[in-house]
N, C-alpha and C positions, 0 to 999 in steps of 0.2 A: 420293769414294765416296758412294753414295746413302744416305739416312737412313731409318730406320724409327722414327717417333715413336710411343711407347707411352704412352697415357694410362691411368694406374692410378687408378681411382676408388674412394675409401673404403678401409676396412681390407683388403678382399679384394684390391684393386689392389696394395697394398703387399706383401702376403704372396706374391702371384704374382710380383711383381718380385724378391722375395728369391730365389725358385727360379730365375728367369731369370738373375740375377747369378751364382749358383753354376754354372749351365750354361755361361755365357760364360767364367767363370774356368777351367773344364775344357777350353775350346777348342771347344765346340759351334759348328758352322758356321751362320752367318746369311745365307749366300748373298751375302756381300759388303756387307750392310747394316750401317751403324753404328747403334747404338741411342741414342735420345734419350728418356729417361723423363720424363714429366710427371705428377706426382702431384696429384690433386684430393682434398683431405680437410680439412674444417674442424677436425677433431680433431688439431691439430698436436702434441699430447703423446702420441698413440697409440704404444704401445711398438712395434707392428709397423712403423709408419712410421719412427720414429727408428732402429730397428735396421736397416731396409733402407737408409736414407740413410747410416748409418755404414758398412755393407758396400760400398755403391757408392763412397764416398769412399776406403775402403781399397783397393778394386779399382783405382781411378784412380791412387792413390799408387804402387801396385806397377807398374801398366802404364806410368806416366810415366817409369819408370827402365829401360824396355826399348826396344829398337830392332828392329822387326819387318821392316825393309827387307832385312836381311842374314840374320837368324837363321831357323832352321827351326822354332823353337818356335811353338806355337799357343795355349799357355796364356795367358789374358788378352789375346788378340789383338784381339778386337772392341772398338772404342772405345765407351765409355758416356759420352755427352756431358752435362755439366751446363750448363743454360741460364744466360743472363745474370743471372737472378733465382733461381738455384738449381734444384733439381729440382721445386719445387712451384709450382703455379698457385694463388695465394693466394685464399682466400675471405674477402672483406673485411667489416668491420663485424659480426662475429659474436662477438667476445670479450666475455664478461661481459654478454651481451645475451639477453633472451628473444625468442621469435619475435614477440610483439606489439610489443616495442620496435623490432625490426628493420623491421617494416612500418609503424611509426608509427600504431598503432591509436588512440592517444589523440588524435591530430590529425585523424582522419578525420571526414568529415561524418556526420551521424546515419544517413542511408540506407546509405552505404558501410560504416559500422561494423556496422550490423545485418546486411548481406549477408555481411561477413567472419566474423561470429560464427556465421552459419549454416553457412559452409563449413568452419570450423575449430573443433574442440572447445576447451573451456577448458584441457584438458591440452596441446593443441597450442599454444595461444597463450602459455601459461606456460612452455613447454619452453625450456631453455637450449640454445644452439646451438654452444657451443665444444667439445662432445664428439660432434658429428655430429647426425644427425636422428632417431636412435633408432627406426629402422624406419618412419619417416613420409615416404614419397616426396612426399606433398602439400606438406609443408614444404620438402623439398629442392628441389622444382621451382621454388619461388619464390625461395629464397635463391641457388641455383646459376645462375639466369638471368643474374646479374651477370657471370659469368666466361666465358660462351660467346658473347660479342660480339654483342649485339642488333643486328639489322639497322637499327633506327631509332636508332642511337647519337647521343647529343647531349652537350653540355657537362655536363649534369646526370647523364646516364647514359652515361658514356664507354666506349669500347672498353677491355677489360681490358689492362693493360700487359703482363702475362705472355703473354696470348694473341697480342698484337701481336708480341711477340718470336718466338713460334713461327711466326707467319705470315711474318714477315720472313725467317726462315731456311729456309723451305720452298723446295725446288728441284724442277725437272722430274725425274721418276723416283723421288722420295721416296714413301713409303707411310705409312699410319696404322693403328694397332691400338688398340682400346679394351678395357680389362679392367674388368668390373664384376660385382657380384652382382645378383640380381634380387629378392631377398627381404628387403632391408633398406630404408634410406632414401636414403643418399647415392648408391649405385650405381644403384639402380632409377630414380631421378629424373635422375641426371647423364648416363647413357648416351644416352637419346633426345634430350635437350637439346643435348648436344655434337654428336651426329650431324647433327641438323638444322642447326646452325650451320656445320659443316664442308661440308655439301652446298649450302646455300642462301645463306650470307652473302656479300654482294657489297661489304661495307664494310671489307675488310681487304686488306693487301698480298698479292700472288700469289693473289688470290681464284679465278682461273680454274684454276690448278694444283691448289689445295686442293679446290675444288668437284668436280673431275673425277679426283681421286686414287683409287688403289685403297685401300679402307678395309675392314679386318676387325675383328671383335670377338669376344670370348668372353663369353657370358652364363652366370654360375655360379649354378646352381640350389641349393636347400638341400642341405647336406652335413654339418651339425652341429646340435645343439640346445643350449639354455642351461638351466642350473639354474633352477628356479622362483624368482622374486622378485616378490612381490606389490606391492612398492613401485616396481617399474620399469615403464616404458612399453613395454619390449621383451618380447614373449612369443613364444618360438620355435614355439608351437603354431599361430601365424598365418603362419609362413613359407611354407607350401605354398599357402595360399589367396592370399597376396599374389603369389606367383610365377605362379599361374594367371591372376590378373587382369592382371599385367604382360605375360604372354605374349600375351594377347588384344589388348592395346594394340600390342605389337610387330608382331603379325600384320597389323594395319591400317595402321601408321605407320612401320615400320622396315624390313620385309623388302625393299622395292624400292629402298632407299637405300644398301645395303651389299653389298659384293662377296663377303664370306665371313662367315657368322655361325656360330660354334661354340657348342655346348651341352655342358655337363658337370654331373653331379650324382652323389651317392652316397646310397643309401637305408640304409646302415649308419651311422646317426648317432652320432658321438662327442658326448659331453656336455661342454661347457665351463663353467667358472665364469662366473657372471653379473656382468660388469663393463661398465658403460656407457661404455667408452672410457678414455682417459687411460693413464698409465704402467702401471696394473694389468692392462690387457688384453693378456696374454701367452699367445698360442695356439701350440701346437706346429705345426711344418710338417706339411702334409697332402698326401696323394697327389693330391687334387683340384687343389690349387694347383700341384703339380708338372706335372700333365697340362695345366693351363691355360697354364703357361709354355711347354710344348712346342707349344701351338697357335700361339704367337707365332713360334716357329722354323718350324713348318710353313707358316704364312702367308708368311714371308719367301721360301720356296722355290716359291711358287705364282705363276702369272700368270693373270689373269682375263679380260682383253680385254672388259670391260663385262659379263661374266656375273655372276650371283648364285648363290652356293653356300651350302648349309646343311649343317653337319657336326656329328657327335657324336663326342666323344672317349671312349674307353673301352678295355677290355682285350679281347684276342682271344677270340672266341666258342669257339675250339677249347679254351680253357683254363677253361671253365665246369665246375663240379663239381655234379652233380645239378641242372643248369639254373640254378645260382646262381653268381655271381662268387666266385672264390677269396678266402679271408680274407687271404692273404698274397701280394701281387703281386710278381712278379719280371720280369726282362727277357723271359723266354720267354712272358710273358702280354701283351707289347706287340704292337701291329700292326707289320708289317715296316718301314714307313716310319719310325716313331718309333724302332725299334730301330736303324736305319741312322744316324739323326741323333745319337742319344744314347748308345748303349751303350758304344762304344769310348772317346770322350773322358771320359765320367764314370768309367769304369773306370781309365783312365790317371791321372786326378787322384786317385782313391781309392787307387791303389797308392802314389802319391807321399805322400799324407797319412798313410797307414798306415805307410810306411817311416819318416817323420819321427817319428811317434808312438811307434814301437817301437825304432828304431835311430838316433836322432839323433846320439848321441855318435860312432858309426862314420862316418856320412856327412858329418860336419862336421870330421873329423880328417885328418891326413896319412896315416893308415893306409889311406885310400881313395886308391889311386894316381892316379886322375884329378884329384883336388884338387891334388896336387903339379905336375901338368902344366898345369893351368889357371891357378893363382893364384901370385903371388909370395909372398904372405903368407896362408896358409890361415886362420889364427886370426883375423887382422884382418878378412878378408872375412866369415867366419861370425859375427862380432860386429857386423856392420854393421846399420844401420837397415833396409836393404832385406830382408835375410834374416829379421830379427825380424818385419817386417810380413808377409812371406810365410808364416812359421810361424804367426803369429796367424790369418791367413786360412785356412790348412789346418785349424786347430782349429775354426773356424767351419764349414768344409765338413763335417768329421766330425760336429759337433753337428747340423747340418742333416740329414745322413743318418740319424743316430740318432733324431731326432725323427720323421722319416718312417717309420722302422721301428717306432717305439713307438706311433704313432697308430692309430686304429681306423677304417678298414681299414689294414693295414700295407702300406707300400711297402718291401719288404725286399730290396733289391738286393744288398747286400754283407754279408759276414761281418766285422763291425767288431771281432770278438774273435778273429780268425784267428791272432793272436800270432806264433809262430815259423814259421808256414806262410803266407808272403805271397802265394803263387800260388793259394791257396784262397779268395781274397777275394770272388769272384763267386758268389753263391748259385745253385745249380743247375748249375754248370759244374765238372767235375773237370779239374784242370790236366793237360796232356799232358807226356809225358816228352821230354826233349831229350838230345842226345849230349853229356853232360858228367858229370864225376865230382863236380861240385858240386851242392848242393841248397839249398833254402830261402834264407836271406839271403845265404849265401856265393855262390849263383848270382845272386841279385839284384844284389849288389855287382859281380859280373863283367859284368853288363849295363851298369852305370854306368861301369865302367872301360873298356868296349869301345866307347863312343860316339865317333863321329868329329865333333869340334866344329869349327864354321865358323871359319876363321882370321880374326883381326883384329877380332873382336867384343868387346864390353865384358865385364868379369867377371860382371856381372849376367846378361847374355845367355848367356854360357858356362854358368853355373849352371843357368839355366832350360832351355836347350837339352839339357843332359846328362839332366835328368830327363824331359823330353818324349821324346827319342829312345829312351832306355832303356825307358820304359814302353810306347812305341809298339811296340818289338820284343818286349817281354814279352807284350803282348796278341796278337801274331801267333804267336809261338812256343809259349808256354805255355798261353794261354787261348783261342787259336784264334778271335779276333774279327777280322773283316775290315771 
């Protein structure tokens, strides 16, 4: 299968990859592309980064115990590949170092040092680099140059080991997508450097395939603000001016090198606590990150044939209220293509997660007839590590949806408190009536019992196929999603 390499740069990159991981768990189609995440972030302790890596590891642990060759199930179907060196493309020599130590300021000649001190402020030079570049792309552009494989690589300035691993695994038909913000330090500097290397570098394996590959990117413009902190180098009041300056640079240096450049922003700024990275930087999932992840899915379904396209992601103009975007975004506010890719699989997985959240004791017992038909020992199966891992992932999925619904602006897709009314789960859709004397969870269980399971597959595959097929039919019959 062809691969889609997704470079996630900085904290925004990790948060977008979290949303993508949830979409893939729900069975969102990537047009046959396997996903290879490559995270670039000097802040290795960033909570968003560590959470996303944990989720991808959980995803692969579950997926590794399933066989998709025979089963009809599409939950967790798309492979998420971990590289030889993990998911990260390491930024070296930044731990416990200031920027001046990184560039060797003290060993520079007098003229070179004077020029350097003209280009970088005292704060820049004293800045510690192990929590990112704190909104300073001028620092990031220097530090990140080490990882994007310089064309004049030497023994002293070698080709990055992780980048070489990426290049070695690149094949004809593979594609590349880059996720970055434009208003910080890591993303704003890393994107143009990485793109230049991908297009121009001739010092790597498969250079012709990489140089001519279809490359897409999403540039995330400001969508949040930070609490004021006079001791910090990061000031969210400068986000927009930095974004404008970077866009001017992109206009002159990026637009002709990329096949699809997506833009997204939100002017309803949520205010986050001011943490300069590390484990304390815990931000709720945001609809901007959700739509940015959907851009990766959209890119996987497009063919460009050398063309350059520039796209904006947003909600349907038909759902503006008083010429302003709605405060609470639902599926009906999506453009039709995004609805087609996302609505049904996300709803099916939400139905499954909601059922386990409210009726786990029923669906894990012999009182559910299908369990007796599928498993020799129902209790033993439902006490397995596989089921435990799956249930843990469902909890993370519900938490992700809850965060999206609580953030500002809300992405309020599902009624997570629908309780005894499982078919009311999609906001804005009234469930249809079906020819049955049963209702609510009794009807839900009848869908589970009525699934026709593929003969000869493993217990894990039977279990997953039951929930996939049942929720697929529920979305057709009761929720009328096609």
